[in-house]
ZATORZA-718661 format. One record per atom (N, C-alpha, C): residue in one letter; residue number from 1; x, y, z; atom name. Coordinates in nm, 3 decimals. Example, Ala and Ser with C-alpha at 12.3 -4.5 7.8 and 13.67 -1.06 7.14 Angstrom:
<nodes>
node residu: A, num: 1, x: 1.319, y: -0.569, z: 0.780, atome: N .
node residu: A, num: 1, x: 1.230, y: -0.450, z: 0.780, atome: CA .
node residu: A, num: 1, x: 1.320, y: -0.330, z: 0.780, atome: C .
node residu: S, num: 2, x: 1.285, y: -0.225, z: 0.708, atome: N .
node residu: S, num: 2, x: 1.367, y: -0.106, z: 0.714, atome: CA .
node residu: S, num: 2, x: 1.290, y: 0.003, z: 0.787, atome: C .
</nodes>
This chain:
<nodes>
node residu: M, num: 1, x: -6.504, y: 2.382, z: -5.197, atome: N .
node residu: M, num: 1, x: -6.421, y: 2.275, z: -5.150, atome: CA .
node residu: M, num: 1, x: -6.512, y: 2.161, z: -5.103, atome: C .
node residu: T, num: 2, x: -6.480, y: 2.039, z: -5.142, atome: N .
node residu: T, num: 2, x: -6.560, y: 1.924, z: -5.101, atome: CA .
node residu: T, num: 2, x: -6.494, y: 1.857, z: -4.981, atome: C .
node residu: T, num: 3, x: -6.577, y: 1.805, z: -4.897, atome: N .
node residu: T, num: 3, x: -6.529, y: 1.734, z: -4.779, atome: CA .
node residu: T, num: 3, x: -6.496, y: 1.591, z: -4.819, atome: C .
node residu: P, num: 4, x: -6.375, y: 1.543, z: -4.787, atome: N .
node residu: P, num: 4, x: -6.341, y: 1.405, z: -4.823, atome: CA .
node residu: P, num: 4, x: -6.426, y: 1.306, z: -4.746, atome: C .
node residu: E, num: 5, x: -6.455, y: 1.194, z: -4.810, atome: N .
node residu: E, num: 5, x: -6.528, y: 1.087, z: -4.742, atome: CA .
node residu: E, num: 5, x: -6.431, y: 0.997, z: -4.671, atome: C .
node residu: F, num: 6, x: -6.459, y: 0.969, z: -4.546, atome: N .
node residu: F, num: 6, x: -6.376, y: 0.880, z: -4.468, atome: CA .
node residu: F, num: 6, x: -6.448, y: 0.748, z: -4.450, atome: C .
node residu: P, num: 7, x: -6.373, y: 0.639, z: -4.448, atome: N .
node residu: P, num: 7, x: -6.440, y: 0.510, z: -4.427, atome: CA .
node residu: P, num: 7, x: -6.492, y: 0.500, z: -4.285, atome: C .
node residu: P, num: 8, x: -6.597, y: 0.420, z: -4.265, atome: N .
node residu: P, num: 8, x: -6.649, y: 0.402, z: -4.129, atome: CA .
node residu: P, num: 8, x: -6.543, y: 0.339, z: -4.038, atome: C .
node residu: V, num: 9, x: -6.540, y: 0.384, z: -3.915, atome: N .
node residu: V, num: 9, x: -6.448, y: 0.332, z: -3.814, atome: CA .
node residu: V, num: 9, x: -6.531, y: 0.262, z: -3.708, atome: C .
node residu: H, num: 10, x: -6.489, y: 0.141, z: -3.672, atome: N .
node residu: H, num: 10, x: -6.558, y: 0.064, z: -3.569, atome: CA .
node residu: H, num: 10, x: -6.464, y: 0.048, z: -3.451, atome: C .
node residu: A, num: 11, x: -6.515, y: 0.068, z: -3.331, atome: N .
node residu: A, num: 11, x: -6.433, y: 0.058, z: -3.210, atome: CA .
node residu: A, num: 11, x: -6.508, y: -0.021, z: -3.104, atome: C .
node residu: A, num: 12, x: -6.432, y: -0.094, z: -3.024, atome: N .
node residu: A, num: 12, x: -6.492, y: -0.172, z: -2.914, atome: CA .
node residu: A, num: 12, x: -6.384, y: -0.203, z: -2.812, atome: C .
node residu: D, num: 13, x: -6.427, y: -0.239, z: -2.693, atome: N .
node residu: D, num: 13, x: -6.335, y: -0.288, z: -2.590, atome: CA .
node residu: D, num: 13, x: -6.344, y: -0.440, z: -2.587, atome: C .
node residu: L, num: 14, x: -6.229, y: -0.505, z: -2.580, atome: N .
node residu: L, num: 14, x: -6.222, y: -0.650, z: -2.582, atome: CA .
node residu: L, num: 14, x: -6.164, y: -0.704, z: -2.452, atome: C .
node residu: D, num: 15, x: -6.210, y: -0.823, z: -2.412, atome: N .
node residu: D, num: 15, x: -6.149, y: -0.892, z: -2.299, atome: CA .
node residu: D, num: 15, x: -6.037, y: -0.981, z: -2.353, atome: C .
node residu: A, num: 16, x: -5.962, y: -1.044, z: -2.263, atome: N .
node residu: A, num: 16, x: -5.846, y: -1.125, z: -2.303, atome: CA .
node residu: A, num: 16, x: -5.885, y: -1.239, z: -2.396, atome: C .
node residu: A, num: 17, x: -5.999, y: -1.304, z: -2.370, atome: N .
node residu: A, num: 17, x: -6.043, y: -1.415, z: -2.455, atome: CA .
node residu: A, num: 17, x: -6.075, y: -1.367, z: -2.596, atome: C .
node residu: S, num: 18, x: -6.135, y: -1.250, z: -2.607, atome: N .
node residu: S, num: 18, x: -6.168, y: -1.195, z: -2.739, atome: CA .
node residu: S, num: 18, x: -6.043, y: -1.154, z: -2.815, atome: C .
node residu: V, num: 19, x: -5.943, y: -1.101, z: -2.746, atome: N .
node residu: V, num: 19, x: -5.816, y: -1.066, z: -2.810, atome: CA .
node residu: V, num: 19, x: -5.750, y: -1.192, z: -2.863, atome: C .
node residu: S, num: 20, x: -5.747, y: -1.296, z: -2.782, atome: N .
node residu: S, num: 20, x: -5.689, y: -1.423, z: -2.824, atome: CA .
node residu: S, num: 20, x: -5.762, y: -1.478, z: -2.947, atome: C .
node residu: A, num: 21, x: -5.895, y: -1.473, z: -2.945, atome: N .
node residu: A, num: 21, x: -5.974, y: -1.522, z: -3.058, atome: CA .
node residu: A, num: 21, x: -5.947, y: -1.440, z: -3.183, atome: C .
node residu: L, num: 22, x: -5.929, y: -1.309, z: -3.168, atome: N .
node residu: L, num: 22, x: -5.900, y: -1.224, z: -3.283, atome: CA .
node residu: L, num: 22, x: -5.769, y: -1.265, z: -3.349, atome: C .
node residu: F, num: 23, x: -5.663, y: -1.283, z: -3.271, atome: N .
node residu: F, num: 23, x: -5.535, y: -1.325, z: -3.328, atome: CA .
node residu: F, num: 23, x: -5.547, y: -1.462, z: -3.396, atome: C .
node residu: T, num: 24, x: -5.622, y: -1.553, z: -3.336, atome: N .
node residu: T, num: 24, x: -5.644, y: -1.685, z: -3.396, atome: CA .
node residu: T, num: 24, x: -5.717, y: -1.672, z: -3.529, atome: C .
node residu: D, num: 25, x: -5.822, y: -1.591, z: -3.531, atome: N .
node residu: D, num: 25, x: -5.899, y: -1.570, z: -3.654, atome: CA .
node residu: D, num: 25, x: -5.814, y: -1.506, z: -3.763, atome: C .
node residu: L, num: 26, x: -5.734, y: -1.406, z: -3.727, atome: N .
node residu: L, num: 26, x: -5.649, y: -1.341, z: -3.826, atome: CA .
node residu: L, num: 26, x: -5.551, y: -1.439, z: -3.888, atome: C .
node residu: S, num: 27, x: -5.492, y: -1.524, z: -3.805, atome: N .
node residu: S, num: 27, x: -5.393, y: -1.619, z: -3.858, atome: CA .
node residu: S, num: 27, x: -5.459, y: -1.726, z: -3.944, atome: C .
node residu: A, num: 28, x: -5.584, y: -1.761, z: -3.916, atome: N .
node residu: A, num: 28, x: -5.652, y: -1.867, z: -3.988, atome: CA .
node residu: A, num: 28, x: -5.731, y: -1.819, z: -4.111, atome: C .
node residu: M, num: 29, x: -5.785, y: -1.699, z: -4.105, atome: N .
node residu: M, num: 29, x: -5.882, y: -1.658, z: -4.208, atome: CA .
node residu: M, num: 29, x: -5.846, y: -1.532, z: -4.285, atome: C .
node residu: A, num: 30, x: -5.733, y: -1.472, z: -4.257, atome: N .
node residu: A, num: 30, x: -5.696, y: -1.349, z: -4.327, atome: CA .
node residu: A, num: 30, x: -5.558, y: -1.363, z: -4.389, atome: C .
node residu: Q, num: 31, x: -5.535, y: -1.283, z: -4.490, atome: N .
node residu: Q, num: 31, x: -5.401, y: -1.274, z: -4.548, atome: CA .
node residu: Q, num: 31, x: -5.336, y: -1.150, z: -4.485, atome: C .
node residu: V, num: 32, x: -5.249, y: -1.173, z: -4.389, atome: N .
node residu: V, num: 32, x: -5.185, y: -1.063, z: -4.316, atome: CA .
node residu: V, num: 32, x: -5.081, y: -0.996, z: -4.406, atome: C .
node residu: L, num: 33, x: -5.093, y: -0.865, z: -4.420, atome: N .
node residu: L, num: 33, x: -5.003, y: -0.787, z: -4.503, atome: CA .
node residu: L, num: 33, x: -4.889, y: -0.724, z: -4.423, atome: C .
node residu: E, num: 34, x: -4.922, y: -0.677, z: -4.304, atome: N .
node residu: E, num: 34, x: -4.822, y: -0.606, z: -4.223, atome: CA .
node residu: E, num: 34, x: -4.867, y: -0.604, z: -4.077, atome: C .
node residu: V, num: 35, x: -4.771, y: -0.617, z: -3.988, atome: N .
node residu: V, num: 35, x: -4.797, y: -0.610, z: -3.844, atome: CA .
node residu: V, num: 35, x: -4.693, y: -0.517, z: -3.783, atome: C .
node residu: R, num: 36, x: -4.738, y: -0.421, z: -3.708, atome: N .
node residu: R, num: 36, x: -4.648, y: -0.328, z: -3.639, atome: CA .
node residu: R, num: 36, x: -4.684, y: -0.324, z: -3.491, atome: C .
node residu: V, num: 37, x: -4.584, y: -0.303, z: -3.408, atome: N .
node residu: V, num: 37, x: -4.608, y: -0.291, z: -3.264, atome: CA .
node residu: V, num: 37, x: -4.578, y: -0.150, z: -3.220, atome: C .
node residu: K, num: 38, x: -4.647, y: -0.108, z: -3.111, atome: N .
node residu: K, num: 38, x: -4.628, y: 0.025, z: -3.054, atome: CA .
node residu: K, num: 38, x: -4.589, y: 0.009, z: -2.909, atome: C .
node residu: G, num: 39, x: -4.472, y: 0.060, z: -2.876, atome: N .
node residu: G, num: 39, x: -4.420, y: 0.043, z: -2.742, atome: CA .
node residu: G, num: 39, x: -4.463, y: 0.150, z: -2.644, atome: C .
node residu: G, num: 40, x: -4.496, y: 0.269, z: -2.689, atome: N .
node residu: G, num: 40, x: -4.533, y: 0.378, z: -2.600, atome: CA .
node residu: G, num: 40, x: -4.572, y: 0.499, z: -2.682, atome: C .
node residu: A, num: 41, x: -4.582, y: 0.612, z: -2.617, atome: N .
node residu: A, num: 41, x: -4.629, y: 0.734, z: -2.683, atome: CA .
node residu: A, num: 41, x: -4.546, y: 0.769, z: -2.806, atome: C .
node residu: Q, num: 42, x: -4.416, y: 0.750, z: -2.802, atome: N .
node residu: Q, num: 42, x: -4.330, y: 0.784, z: -2.915, atome: CA .
node residu: Q, num: 42, x: -4.255, y: 0.664, z: -2.970, atome: C .
node residu: A, num: 43, x: -4.269, y: 0.547, z: -2.911, atome: N .
node residu: A, num: 43, x: -4.188, y: 0.431, z: -2.949, atome: CA .
node residu: A, num: 43, x: -4.264, y: 0.341, z: -3.046, atome: C .
node residu: Y, num: 44, x: -4.215, y: 0.335, z: -3.167, atome: N .
node residu: Y, num: 44, x: -4.271, y: 0.248, z: -3.269, atome: CA .
node residu: Y, num: 44, x: -4.166, y: 0.145, z: -3.311, atome: C .
node residu: A, num: 45, x: -4.211, y: 0.033, z: -3.361, atome: N .
node residu: A, num: 45, x: -4.118, y: -0.064, z: -3.418, atome: CA .
node residu: A, num: 45, x: -4.052, y: 0.000, z: -3.539, atome: C .
node residu: G, num: 46, x: -3.923, y: -0.015, z: -3.551, atome: N .
node residu: G, num: 46, x: -3.852, y: 0.046, z: -3.662, atome: CA .
node residu: G, num: 46, x: -3.852, y: -0.042, z: -3.785, atome: C .
node residu: G, num: 47, x: -3.850, y: 0.022, z: -3.901, atome: N .
node residu: G, num: 47, x: -3.831, y: -0.048, z: -4.027, atome: CA .
node residu: G, num: 47, x: -3.935, y: -0.153, z: -4.058, atome: C .
node residu: A, num: 48, x: -3.888, y: -0.277, z: -4.067, atome: N .
node residu: A, num: 48, x: -3.974, y: -0.388, z: -4.110, atome: CA .
node residu: A, num: 48, x: -4.080, y: -0.420, z: -4.006, atome: C .
node residu: S, num: 49, x: -4.187, y: -0.476, z: -4.056, atome: N .
node residu: S, num: 49, x: -4.293, y: -0.519, z: -3.966, atome: CA .
node residu: S, num: 49, x: -4.253, y: -0.649, z: -3.898, atome: C .
node residu: V, num: 50, x: -4.324, y: -0.685, z: -3.794, atome: N .
node residu: V, num: 50, x: -4.299, y: -0.810, z: -3.721, atome: CA .
node residu: V, num: 50, x: -4.404, y: -0.911, z: -3.764, atome: C .
node residu: G, num: 51, x: -4.382, y: -1.036, z: -3.730, atome: N .
node residu: G, num: 51, x: -4.479, y: -1.140, z: -3.761, atome: CA .
node residu: G, num: 51, x: -4.597, y: -1.135, z: -3.665, atome: C .
node residu: L, num: 52, x: -4.709, y: -1.190, z: -3.708, atome: N .
node residu: L, num: 52, x: -4.830, y: -1.190, z: -3.628, atome: CA .
node residu: L, num: 52, x: -4.810, y: -1.265, z: -3.497, atome: C .
node residu: L, num: 53, x: -4.744, y: -1.379, z: -3.503, atome: N .
node residu: L, num: 53, x: -4.721, y: -1.459, z: -3.382, atome: CA .
node residu: L, num: 53, x: -4.632, y: -1.384, z: -3.283, atome: C .
node residu: E, num: 54, x: -4.528, y: -1.318, z: -3.333, atome: N .
node residu: E, num: 54, x: -4.440, y: -1.240, z: -3.247, atome: CA .
node residu: E, num: 54, x: -4.515, y: -1.123, z: -3.183, atome: C .
node residu: A, num: 55, x: -4.595, y: -1.054, z: -3.263, atome: N .
node residu: A, num: 55, x: -4.673, y: -0.941, z: -3.210, atome: CA .
node residu: A, num: 55, x: -4.772, y: -0.987, z: -3.105, atome: C .
node residu: R, num: 56, x: -4.836, y: -1.101, z: -3.131, atome: N .
node residu: R, num: 56, x: -4.933, y: -1.155, z: -3.035, atome: CA .
node residu: R, num: 56, x: -4.865, y: -1.183, z: -2.901, atome: C .
node residu: G, num: 57, x: -4.750, y: -1.251, z: -2.905, atome: N .
node residu: G, num: 57, x: -4.679, y: -1.282, z: -2.781, atome: CA .
node residu: G, num: 57, x: -4.637, y: -1.157, z: -2.706, atome: C .
node residu: S, num: 58, x: -4.582, y: -1.060, z: -2.777, atome: N .
node residu: S, num: 58, x: -4.539, y: -0.935, z: -2.713, atome: CA .
node residu: S, num: 58, x: -4.656, y: -0.861, z: -2.651, atome: C .
node residu: F, num: 59, x: -4.770, y: -0.862, z: -2.721, atome: N .
node residu: F, num: 59, x: -4.889, y: -0.793, z: -2.671, atome: CA .
node residu: F, num: 59, x: -4.945, y: -0.864, z: -2.549, atome: C .
node residu: E, num: 60, x: -4.954, y: -0.997, z: -2.554, atome: N .
node residu: E, num: 60, x: -5.009, y: -1.073, z: -2.442, atome: CA .
node residu: E, num: 60, x: -4.918, y: -1.066, z: -2.319, atome: C .
node residu: R, num: 61, x: -4.786, y: -1.054, z: -2.340, atome: N .
node residu: R, num: 61, x: -4.692, y: -1.041, z: -2.228, atome: CA .
node residu: R, num: 61, x: -4.679, y: -0.896, z: -2.182, atome: C .
node residu: R, num: 62, x: -4.754, y: -0.807, z: -2.245, atome: N .
node residu: R, num: 62, x: -4.754, y: -0.663, z: -2.213, atome: CA .
node residu: R, num: 62, x: -4.618, y: -0.597, z: -2.235, atome: C .
node residu: E, num: 63, x: -4.543, y: -0.648, z: -2.331, atome: N .
node residu: E, num: 63, x: -4.415, y: -0.588, z: -2.367, atome: CA .
node residu: E, num: 63, x: -4.434, y: -0.468, z: -2.460, atome: C .
node residu: V, num: 64, x: -4.550, y: -0.461, z: -2.524, atome: N .
node residu: V, num: 64, x: -4.585, y: -0.349, z: -2.610, atome: CA .
node residu: V, num: 64, x: -4.724, y: -0.301, z: -2.572, atome: C .
node residu: L, num: 65, x: -4.753, y: -0.175, z: -2.603, atome: N .
node residu: L, num: 65, x: -4.884, y: -0.119, z: -2.569, atome: CA .
node residu: L, num: 65, x: -4.987, y: -0.139, z: -2.679, atome: C .
node residu: G, num: 66, x: -4.939, y: -0.160, z: -2.802, atome: N .
node residu: G, num: 66, x: -5.033, y: -0.171, z: -2.912, atome: CA .
node residu: G, num: 66, x: -4.981, y: -0.253, z: -3.027, atome: C .
node residu: V, num: 67, x: -5.074, y: -0.299, z: -3.109, atome: N .
node residu: V, num: 67, x: -5.042, y: -0.375, z: -3.230, atome: CA .
node residu: V, num: 67, x: -5.135, y: -0.325, z: -3.340, atome: C .
node residu: Q, num: 68, x: -5.078, y: -0.307, z: -3.458, atome: N .
node residu: Q, num: 68, x: -5.158, y: -0.270, z: -3.574, atome: CA .
node residu: Q, num: 68, x: -5.140, y: -0.378, z: -3.681, atome: C .
node residu: V, num: 69, x: -5.251, y: -0.431, z: -3.730, atome: N .
node residu: V, num: 69, x: -5.248, y: -0.539, z: -3.829, atome: CA .
node residu: V, num: 69, x: -5.325, y: -0.495, z: -3.952, atome: C .
node residu: R, num: 70, x: -5.257, y: -0.498, z: -4.066, atome: N .
node residu: R, num: 70, x: -5.322, y: -0.472, z: -4.195, atome: CA .
node residu: R, num: 70, x: -5.337, y: -0.607, z: -4.264, atome: C .
node residu: Y, num: 71, x: -5.457, y: -0.633, z: -4.316, atome: N .
node residu: Y, num: 71, x: -5.483, y: -0.765, z: -4.372, atome: CA .
node residu: Y, num: 71, x: -5.592, y: -0.760, z: -4.478, atome: C .
node residu: L, num: 72, x: -5.596, y: -0.867, z: -4.558, atome: N .
node residu: L, num: 72, x: -5.700, y: -0.885, z: -4.658, atome: CA .
node residu: L, num: 72, x: -5.797, y: -0.989, z: -4.606, atome: C .
node residu: H, num: 73, x: -5.927, y: -0.958, z: -4.618, atome: N .
node residu: H, num: 73, x: -6.031, y: -1.052, z: -4.577, atome: CA .
node residu: H, num: 73, x: -6.161, y: -1.015, z: -4.645, atome: C .
node residu: D, num: 74, x: -6.231, y: -1.115, z: -4.695, atome: N .
node residu: D, num: 74, x: -6.364, y: -1.097, z: -4.750, atome: CA .
node residu: D, num: 74, x: -6.368, y: -0.988, z: -4.858, atome: C .
node residu: G, num: 75, x: -6.267, y: -0.988, z: -4.944, atome: N .
node residu: G, num: 75, x: -6.264, y: -0.894, z: -5.056, atome: CA .
node residu: G, num: 75, x: -6.222, y: -0.753, z: -5.023, atome: C .
node residu: G, num: 76, x: -6.175, y: -0.728, z: -4.903, atome: N .
node residu: G, num: 76, x: -6.134, y: -0.593, z: -4.866, atome: CA .
node residu: G, num: 76, x: -6.004, y: -0.592, z: -4.789, atome: C .
node residu: E, num: 77, x: -5.943, y: -0.475, z: -4.783, atome: N .
node residu: E, num: 77, x: -5.823, y: -0.455, z: -4.700, atome: CA .
node residu: E, num: 77, x: -5.866, y: -0.384, z: -4.573, atome: C .
node residu: W, num: 78, x: -5.822, y: -0.437, z: -4.461, atome: N .
node residu: W, num: 78, x: -5.862, y: -0.388, z: -4.328, atome: CA .
node residu: W, num: 78, x: -5.740, y: -0.351, z: -4.246, atome: C .
node residu: C, num: 79, x: -5.763, y: -0.266, z: -4.148, atome: N .
node residu: C, num: 79, x: -5.659, y: -0.231, z: -4.052, atome: CA .
node residu: C, num: 79, x: -5.721, y: -0.235, z: -3.912, atome: C .
node residu: D, num: 80, x: -5.668, y: -0.323, z: -3.829, atome: N .
node residu: D, num: 80, x: -5.709, y: -0.332, z: -3.688, atome: CA .
node residu: D, num: 80, x: -5.598, y: -0.275, z: -3.602, atome: C .
node residu: T, num: 81, x: -5.633, y: -0.186, z: -3.512, atome: N .
node residu: T, num: 81, x: -5.537, y: -0.133, z: -3.415, atome: CA .
node residu: T, num: 81, x: -5.585, y: -0.172, z: -3.277, atome: C .
node residu: L, num: 82, x: -5.499, y: -0.241, z: -3.202, atome: N .
node residu: L, num: 82, x: -5.529, y: -0.282, z: -3.065, atome: CA .
node residu: L, num: 82, x: -5.440, y: -0.202, z: -2.972, atome: C .
node residu: M, num: 83, x: -5.501, y: -0.137, z: -2.872, atome: N .
node residu: M, num: 83, x: -5.426, y: -0.057, z: -2.775, atome: CA .
node residu: M, num: 83, x: -5.471, y: -0.093, z: -2.635, atome: C .
node residu: R, num: 84, x: -5.374, y: -0.104, z: -2.545, atome: N .
node residu: R, num: 84, x: -5.405, y: -0.128, z: -2.404, atome: CA .
node residu: R, num: 84, x: -5.454, y: 0.000, z: -2.339, atome: C .
node residu: A, num: 85, x: -5.557, y: -0.015, z: -2.258, atome: N .
node residu: A, num: 85, x: -5.609, y: 0.095, z: -2.178, atome: CA .
node residu: A, num: 85, x: -5.637, y: 0.037, z: -2.040, atome: C .
node residu: G, num: 86, x: -5.533, y: 0.032, z: -1.957, atome: N .
node residu: G, num: 86, x: -5.545, y: -0.033, z: -1.827, atome: CA .
node residu: G, num: 86, x: -5.558, y: -0.183, z: -1.848, atome: C .
node residu: D, num: 87, x: -5.662, y: -0.243, z: -1.793, atome: N .
node residu: D, num: 87, x: -5.684, y: -0.386, z: -1.811, atome: CA .
node residu: D, num: 87, x: -5.762, y: -0.418, z: -1.938, atome: C .
node residu: A, num: 88, x: -5.819, y: -0.318, z: -2.001, atome: N .
node residu: A, num: 88, x: -5.898, y: -0.339, z: -2.123, atome: CA .
node residu: A, num: 88, x: -5.810, y: -0.326, z: -2.247, atome: C .
node residu: V, num: 89, x: -5.860, y: -0.379, z: -2.357, atome: N .
node residu: V, num: 89, x: -5.795, y: -0.363, z: -2.486, atome: CA .
node residu: V, num: 89, x: -5.898, y: -0.299, z: -2.578, atome: C .
node residu: R, num: 90, x: -5.859, y: -0.189, z: -2.639, atome: N .
node residu: R, num: 90, x: -5.946, y: -0.117, z: -2.732, atome: CA .
node residu: R, num: 90, x: -5.907, y: -0.155, z: -2.873, atome: C .
node residu: I, num: 91, x: -6.005, y: -0.195, z: -2.954, atome: N .
node residu: I, num: 91, x: -5.980, y: -0.222, z: -3.095, atome: CA .
node residu: I, num: 91, x: -6.047, y: -0.115, z: -3.178, atome: C .
node residu: V, num: 92, x: -5.974, y: -0.068, z: -3.278, atome: N .
node residu: V, num: 92, x: -6.029, y: 0.025, z: -3.376, atome: CA .
node residu: V, num: 92, x: -6.007, y: -0.042, z: -3.511, atome: C .
node residu: R, num: 93, x: -6.116, y: -0.062, z: -3.585, atome: N .
node residu: R, num: 93, x: -6.110, y: -0.132, z: -3.713, atome: CA .
node residu: R, num: 93, x: -6.163, y: -0.041, z: -3.822, atome: C .
node residu: V, num: 94, x: -6.089, y: -0.038, z: -3.934, atome: N .
node residu: V, num: 94, x: -6.130, y: 0.041, z: -4.049, atome: CA .
node residu: V, num: 94, x: -6.103, y: -0.039, z: -4.176, atome: C .
node residu: R, num: 95, x: -6.196, y: -0.030, z: -4.270, atome: N .
node residu: R, num: 95, x: -6.173, y: -0.090, z: -4.401, atome: CA .
node residu: R, num: 95, x: -6.097, y: 0.012, z: -4.485, atome: C .
node residu: V, num: 96, x: -5.976, y: -0.027, z: -4.527, atome: N .
node residu: V, num: 96, x: -5.888, y: 0.065, z: -4.599, atome: CA .
node residu: V, num: 96, x: -5.925, y: 0.069, z: -4.746, atome: C .
node residu: A, num: 97, x: -5.953, y: -0.045, z: -4.805, atome: N .
node residu: A, num: 97, x: -5.988, y: -0.050, z: -4.948, atome: CA .
node residu: A, num: 97, x: -6.081, y: -0.166, z: -4.975, atome: C .
</nodes>
């Protein structure tokens, strides 16, 4: 049996200014494919994805605990997941394709 290869995962903690800059960069330099919000341990946005601007507002107002953005940039498909951890925001980024 062969072990599947997983893409590299990058993680970091961001401050509020970096989170704001990330949303600005995504809207200006990426082709956003899908945005989902996470409200809690079991609460996910149902059905259709939300817009990037709506997700940004909800996240900044702390109405949701997390946001996941799938997008195209620099010849690849990426997925960024932002999750609140107290006052910090944790980002996990993976290149999907």
